[in-house]
N, C-alpha and C positions, 0 to 999 in steps of 0.2 A: 326928746330922748336921743342918745348918741347914735349916730349912724356911721361912725368911724370904724373901719375894719380893725379887729382886735388880733392879738397874737395868742396862739394856743400851743402849749407844749404838753406832750403826753408823758407823764411820769410813770415808767413801767417798773413794776415790782412783782416778780414771780407770778403767783396766782391772783394777785390783786392786793389793794392796800388794806382791805379789811383783814384783820389777823386770823379770822376763821374762814376766809374764802377757800382755803385748801380743803376744807371738810365738805364742800358741796359736791354732789355727784358729778357735776360737769368738770371739776377741776383736775388737772394733772398734778399730782403731789410731787412729781419730779421736775416740774417746769423750770425751777430755779437753774438747773444745769442743762437744759435742753435748748440748744441754739435755734432749732426750727421754731420753737414757741416764740422766741423774740423776733425772729425774722418775719413770721406771720403778723405779729403785732406792728412791726415797723411798716409793713406793706399796708396794713389797715389804716394806720395814721397817715400815711402818704396818700392813700385813696381819698381821705378827707382834707387833703392839702393843709394839714397842720404844719406849723413852723418847724417843730423838732420833736424828738424823743429824748428822754433823759433817764440816766441810771445813777442812783445814789450808790455810795460805796463807803466802806470803812476798812482800815487795815487791822481789823479784829473780828472775831466771831461775834455776831450779834445775839446776845441773850441766850436763853434756854432753848435748845433744839427740840425739846418736848412740846414747845408752845406753837410753833409755826415753822414752815420751811425755812431753813437756815443755811448759811454759807452763800457765797455768790461768786460768779465768774468775774474776772478782772474786766472792768467796763470798757477800757479802750480796746481790748481784744474783742469783746462782744461787738462793739461798734464797727470795727473793721469788717466783721462778718456781715453786719447789717448794711454796710456801704456797698457790699457786693450784690445785694438783691434789691436795692432802691436807687433812685436817681436824683431826688430832690430834697427829701426830708433831712432836716438838721440832726446832728448826732452829738449829744452833750453827755459828758461823763464827769463824775465827781473825782477829784484827786486832792490829796491832802498836802498842804504846804509844811506841815509839822513833821511828816514822816516820809518825805521825798526830798530829793535834791533837784535844784533847778535845771541842771544840764540834762539829766535823764528824762525829766518830765517834759521839758521844752521839746526834746527830740521826739517823744511819743506823740505829742499833740501835733507837731509839724508833720510827722509821718501820716497821722490820721487825716489831716487836712489835705495832704497830697492824694492819699488813697481815695478819699471821698469826693475829690474835685471841689474842695472848699466848703465843707459842711460841718466842720468840727466846732465844738464849744467846750469850754472848761468850767465846771462848777467848782469854784475855789473854796475849800473848807480848811479850817484849822484843826479839826478833829477833837471832839470832847471825849473824855472818859479815860480812866486809868488802864483799861484793858489794852488799848492800842499802845500806850506808852511802854507797857511791859513787854511788848513784842519787839521793841527797839532799844532795849538795854536801859530803860528808865524805870525808876521805882514808882513814879506817878506822872500825870500829865503836867506839862509846863503851865504856868499861870496864864489865865485868860488874856491879859494884856500882852504878855510876852509872846503868846502864839500869834496874835495879830501883828505885832511888830515884825516878827519873822516873816509872816505872810506878805506884808508890804514890800519887804526887801526881796522876797522870793519872786514876786510879780515883776518888780523892777529888773531883776536879773533875767528872767524869762523873756521879757520884751527885748532886752538888749541882744539876747541870743537869737531870737527870731529875726531881728533886724541886722544881724551880723553879716548877712548876705544882702547885697543890692538885688533888685529884681533882674537886672541885666547881667549879673555875674556869670550865669551859664549862657554862653554864646557860642555854641558849637560851630566850628568852621572845618569841615572835613578836608578841604583843599589845603589849608595851612597846617592842619594837625593840631590846632589850638581849640580846647573844649571850653575854657572859661577864662575870665579876667581876674587874676589874683588881686589886683588893686581894688576890686569891688567886694572883697571878702576881708573882714577885719576882726582882729582879736578885741574882745570887749574889756579885758583887764579890770574886772570888777573886784574891788576889795572893800568889804563892809563889815558890819558887826557880826552877821551870821554867815556870810558866804564870801569865798574867794574863788573866782572863776575866771580862767583865761579866755576860753573861747578860741576860735569861732565855733558855732554850731556845725555839726557835720551833716545837716540837712539844708538844702537851699530854701530860700524864702518861699512860703507856701501860697496857695491861691488867695487866701484871705489875709495874707501877711501874718496874722496870728489868729487863733481861735476866738470866737465870741467869748467874752469873759462874763461869767455868771457868778452870783454870790447869794448865799442863803441865810446869813445871820442877821438877827434883828436886835441884838443888844446895842448899846451905845457904840462900842468898838466896831461891831458889825455894820452899823449904819454909816459910820464914818468911812470905813473901808469901802463899802458899796459906793458912797458918794465920790470917792477918789478913783475907783478902779472898775466897778461893775458896769456892764452894758445891759444886763438883764438881772433882775432880782427876784428870786423865788422866796416867797414869804408866807407866813401862816397868821391869819387873823380870824377871829370868831364872829366879830360884829362889824357892821358897816362903818360905824363911827371909828373903831380902831383901825380899820383898813384905810379910811380917809385920812386919819391922822398920820399913819405910817407913810402913805403915798406923798402927802404934802411935805412931811419932814425930810424924806430922802431926796425929793426933788429940790427942796430948799438947800440942803447940804451940797448937792451936786452943783448948783448954781454958785454957791459960796466957794466951791473948790475950782471955779473957773470953767466948768463943763456945761454943755447944753443939756438942760434937764430932759428935753424930749428924746435924747439919745440914751437915757437910762430907763429901761422898760420894767415896770413893776407888774409882777404876775403872782397874785395870791393863789394858794392852792384851794381846790374844791374837789370833794369826793362825791361825785354824783351817783346816786342809786336810782336807776331809771326803770320805770314800768309804763305799760300802755295806759294804765290808770293809776290814780293816787293809791288806791288800795293795793294794787299789784306791787308798786314800789315799796310801800310800807310793809307788805308781807315779806318781801325779800330782805329788807333791812332788819325786820324782827327775827327772821330765820338766822341771819348772820350773827346778830347779837346773842341769840340763844345758844349758838355754838361756841361762844367764847368760854374758855376754861378760866373761871374767875381767879383761881389761886395762882396760875401762871401770870396772869395780867397784873395781879396785885404785887407780885414780886418785882415786876418791871417798874411799876409805878413807884414803889418804895425806893428803888434804886435812883430814880429820877429826882425824888424829893429828899434824898439823903436820910431816909428813915428805915427802920426795920419793918418787915412785913407785918409782924404782930402789932405794930403801932397803927395799923390801918384796918380796923374792923370793917367788914364788907358793908354792913348796913348802918354805918355811922358816917357823918360828914368828916372831912379832913380835920385833924387835930388843930387846935387854935395856935399851938406853938410850933411853927414851921421855920426852917432856915430862911434868911432873907436872900434876895438875889445876889447881894454882895458876897455872900458866903458860898455861892455856887461857882466853881471854877470850870464846870462843864458847859452845857447848853443853857446859858442864862435866860435868853428870851423865851425858850420853850418851857422852862420851869415857871416863869411868871405867867405865861399864857394858861398853863394847866391850873395853877392855883387860882387865878382870877376867874376862870371858867367855873371851877367848883364853888367858889365863894359867891359869884354873881347869881348862879342858879340854884344854890343850896343843894348841891348834888351829894348823895351818899357815895362812898367809895365804889360800890357796885355800879351805880348809875354813871359815875365818872369813867369807870373802866369801859362801860358800853359806849360812851361818847368818844373815847380815845381809840377804841378798837377799830374804827373805820379809817382814821387818818392821823392818829398820833398827835392830835391838836389842830390839824387842818379842818376847815369848815366842811361839814358833811351836809348833804342835801338830798332828800328823796322826793321824787315826783315824776310827773309826765315829762316828755321832751319839751313841751311848751313851757312848763314851770321851771325846768332847768335853764332854758334859754332866757326866761324872765329874770331869774336870779342873777345870771351872768350880766344881762343888760342893765339891771338895776345898779349893780356896783360900778360898772363901767361908766354909766351915765352920771353917777354921783361923785366922780373924781376919786375912785378908790382903786382903779386898775387900768393898765394898758393892755391887759390880756389875762389869761388864766393858765395855771398849772393844773391840767386835768389828771386826776388821780383815781382811776376807776376802782370801785370797791372789789370787783371781780373781773378777772381776765381769763379769756379774751372777750367774754360777752359784754362787759361794761364798756369797753372801748368801741366795740362794734355798734352798740346801741347809741353811743355818742356820735360816732361818724355817720351812721345811717339815718338817725332820727333827729338829733339836735343840730348838727351842722346844716342841714337844709333850711331849718328855721332861722338860724343865724345868718345864713346867706340871704334869705328873703328879706331880712331886716337890715341888710348892708353891714353886718357885723363880722363877716368872714369872707375871705377871698373866694372867688369862683375857682381859681386854679393858681398855680405858681406862675409868677411873672419873672422870677430870677432863678438862678441855679445855686447860689451860695447861701449859707445861713445868715450872713450879714445882710444880703439882699432881702431875705424873708423878714428880718426884723427892722429893716429900714435903716441900717447902720452903714456908715462909710467904711471903705477899706483904709486902714491906717497908713499914713505916710511913714516912711522909714525915719525913725527918731534920729539917726545919724545925719540925715539930710536936713534936720531942723536945727542943728547946732553949728 
């Protein structure tokens, strides 16, 4: 069995990933907009020497606010507040390449990297769904392939901007009155299909050179994008076989793109529901599932499947006639995962809603700390993961249980670091600091 230390990211979402977590007596129903809540979570994750914390985001209101806590603070702003109360934990935020411009976004992440001392990461998303498009003057979302083409050029421009300053450009000399060397700052003069940017960036090159680049799409376009650009991949798989296939495929594509596959870290999501006994864990899982409002959840599922809610009777299986993945312009891989899960286990809509309520398609697992550690080790040993995206069903208690009870077991098995050996997120993930691309031409 593997004894290689793994990478662990804590995916933080309001009161937890289970959609009914906010209904538990322990939960703060206003946690979504309470910065002290997130600061406490970040300190807990750092106490466990996890690599990073992560915030998802979308430039649109997520779903029906009757269903669960909705709305979210802008994640790079949140991470700046977390940087002030932590010293080592990595800070990863989602930001869309479809509804941002490279200059402003490159500046935000460079600023976060400076403020945090080199702990910033960017989860690159293309943003699915028409709701976001309508917030930016569009009638509908751009086509899936078009979004990924824009994303590729976006990342290219951002890297040029981050490298528009040499490390040595700021060279303050108080005696001569010269603060920096203009020759070491360059305009990028990018002109492409989607962007025309002069540069230079108005932020000096940051401690990591640029943030760790993370990606979370598993479609064909998403896998190709990850192979070319991502340094960490957040992914969702329900079975070991699917996780092994995804892992091997992305590593193969990275090698074909001329990259070292070992520098592309694959982190499947897992939603652990932890109890001191199996029965205790199962009781918590059952309580959470009982608190799901089925009608709200069905509306969301219908939207994902491009159906009407009335087409999904709660106590019947999914209808035989569903759209194909090719007909989905939104989150293609998540559509396929949900349909395959329902078909494979012959779930009714009500049962499927229960399975999705904990992690929206990510693997859920209830058990004792030892059983959670076993589940993690099994996938890592079988060539399915370089680490895991930990998605507690309930916060803060689920993260505390993982740090206080699962992490010691993982450490005893050689699967988790005893403490931090570096200070930057790149060092945590075993990634090199990138050379300036202008020095390579």
